[in-house]
N, C-alpha and C positions, 0 to 999 in steps of 0.2 A: 504493500500499499505505500501510495505516495505521501510524503512528511509535507504539511503544507510550510511553504517558506516564511519567513519573517519580512516585515516590510520597513524599509528606512525612507525618511523624507531627504533627498539631496539638493543642495543649491546647484542650480544650471550656471555653467560657466557662460560669461560674453565673450570670450576669446579662445580660437582654436588654430593649433599649427595647420591644421588639414581642412580647407574649404569643404571637401565632403562630408567631414563629421558635422560640421557645423548646418549643412543641409540636411543630413539624417536626423540632428536634433530638433531642427526647426519642424520638418516634417512629423516628428513625435507629437511636438507641441501643438500643432495644427490638428492631429487626428485627435488628440482627446480633448482639446477644446471644442470642437466641432461634435463630438459625442456628447459633451456635458449640454450644449445649446440644442442637441438634437432630443436627448431622452429627458432632459431637465429644462424645458425652455422659461416655464415659470419661475425659476431661482435666479434668472438673470436679467439684466435691462438691455443686454446685447441681442442679437437674435442668429439664427443659424443661417436664413438666406442671406443677410447681408455679410457674415463674416466665411462663409463658405465659397463668396466669390473673389476675395481677397486674394492677392497675387502672392507667390513665395516669399518674396521681399517684405510683406508686412509682418510675415511670422520671424523672419531673421532681425527685422528691426525691433520687434518687441521685445526678444531675447536679448539683444544688444541695449535696449533701453538702459542708459546709465542712471535713470531716474526709478530702476524697480529690479527687484530680485525674483526670480520665479524658483520655486521648489516643486519636485516632481516625486510623485511615490513611487518606488520600484521595488522588486523581492531583492533582499539582500542575497549576496554571493557566498554561500558556506564555504567555510575556511579559508576566505580571502580579506587580507587586510585592506582598511578603506583606499589607503595611498596608493596600493597596487592597481586599483580596478576604476579611477575614476572616468577614463571614457569608455570601457566595458559598460560600467553601471548605466550610463546615458543609453544605451543599446539595448537595455531590456524593457519589457513593455511597462508601459507609464499607466500607473493605477488610480492616479489622483492628480491634482495639480493646485497650487497656491501662487499669488502673485502680489508681493508686498511692493507698493509705490510709495516712494519717498526717499530720503528725507528731505523736507522743505521746513525753513525757519519760518514759525508763525508767533505771534501776539497771544499769548496765554488768556489775557484780560479779553482780546477782541476775538478769538475764535469762534468759529461758526460750526457748530455741530453738524450743520445741515449742508455745507458748503465747505468743505476742509481745507481747499486752497485759497480760499477768499481772502484770507487773512497773512498769506505768506509775505514776509518782510524782506526775503534774499532768495536768491535762487541757489542750486546746488554747489557751484563753483564758489561760492562766497563762503559758506559753513566753515571752511577750515583758516576762515581771515579771522585772524584773532582780533585785530584792532578794531573792524568793524563791530564783532560781538560784546566786545568791551565796552562801546560807544553806545549800543543798544542799551545794557544792562544800566550804564551810568546815566542814561536818560529816563531810568524807571519803567523801561519796557521789559516785561517778564516774556523771555522767551524759552522755546521749547521746539523740539523737533516734531514734524508730524506726518503721520503714515497713514495709508489707505489699505486695507486688506481686501483684494477682489477674486474674481475667477476661482473662488473655493470649489472644490470638485473631487468628489471619491467615488469610482465605479460602483455601480448597484451592489453586485456580489461582494464588494469589500466593507460594505457598510456594517456600522456596529461593531467594529473591533477596534474603535480608538485610533484610526488613522487620520480622522479631522484633526482629532487634538494633536497627532504628532505633527500635522503640517502646519498648525498654528503654532505649538512651541518652538518650532523650527523658525517661523516667521519673527515670534517675541525674543527668542534668542539672538537673533540677528539685530533686532532694534537694540537690546542691552549693549549689545557688542560695539553698535554703532555709538552709543551714548559715552560708552568707554574711550573708545578711539578717539571723538571729537570732543570729549571732555564737556559733555551735557549735562544737566542734572535732571532732566525731564524729557520725556516724549509722550505725545498723544496719538493712539490707534484706534481708527475706524474702521469698521466692517458694516456693511448692508446686508439686512437679511430679509428675505422676501416673505411678505405675509403669507403664514401656513405652513412656513418650512420650521417647525418646532423643533426637530432633532437638532438642527444646526444651532436653533438659539439656545438650546439647554446646553449644548456644548460649549457654547461662547460664554454663557452665565457662568459654568462653572469654573471658566477660566478668567474669571474678574471681569467680565465686559458687561455692562450696563446699558439699557435703553435711554437714549439721550434726545433723539428727535426721529421725525418721520421724513421719510424720501417719497415723493410723488412725481413720477415723470413718465413719458412718452417713448416707448422703443421704436427702432428703425422701421419696424413693420405696423405701428399704429398702435400698439398694444399699451394700455395703461399698467404701469409697472407701480407698486405700492411695496414698501419696506420700512423696516426700522431700523435707524442707524444705533450699532453698538458702539461703546466708547470703553477703551481700558488706558488708565495713565500708567506710565513705566517710570520708574526713578532709579537714579542713580547716584550715589555721593561723590562726585568729582571736585577736585579743587582745580580751578582754573590757575595755569601759569602766568601771571600777569607780566612775566618779564617777555614773553613773546612779543616780537613788536614786528 
């Protein structure tokens, strides 16, 4: 009898030595994203008809977006160390995905839960520009890194096994690492949950997300999309090096 393999969430690289590998990974990304839109259309504000018509470059650009981290669920390789199989890992069937958008620098006090990017203070390239950030703090602007989690999907046959939590945990760990690397004390992370998707809502609640707003929009195919915006604040006790100039 086959022994069920364990699953792991892996961060998809943006750069590849081999263009063929990038094409293969982009195809895997496209396949599972379209499967998600086709099998669970009410869970997403995007639609299958629109994304299925996108060119191959659309998918490679999504993977290489500097403002996004893509995580995929794959079966673990038995007896193989992680550093030994990074590229082979990407060629295994993808069982689920999650995309983490951000970070953006936002004003905490003016942050709009219903429009996360509305209060962006500075773009990605300026996040590591210490003098600018110190100037913001000196002017009493409370700043944080802002993220959105989107495109969360686990294939139907693998649901109920804690894999959505595994994806979410990987995204939150990436946020915590960003806070540490960029010496920020706080991050705001939001995720939209479509009305009626109770299992996902419960997973997020158990991970510390709370409902803070409602999202009402119209999809590309004219469908009304109603969702709750859930938010989790992530903190890190970092000390800024004020000697950096």
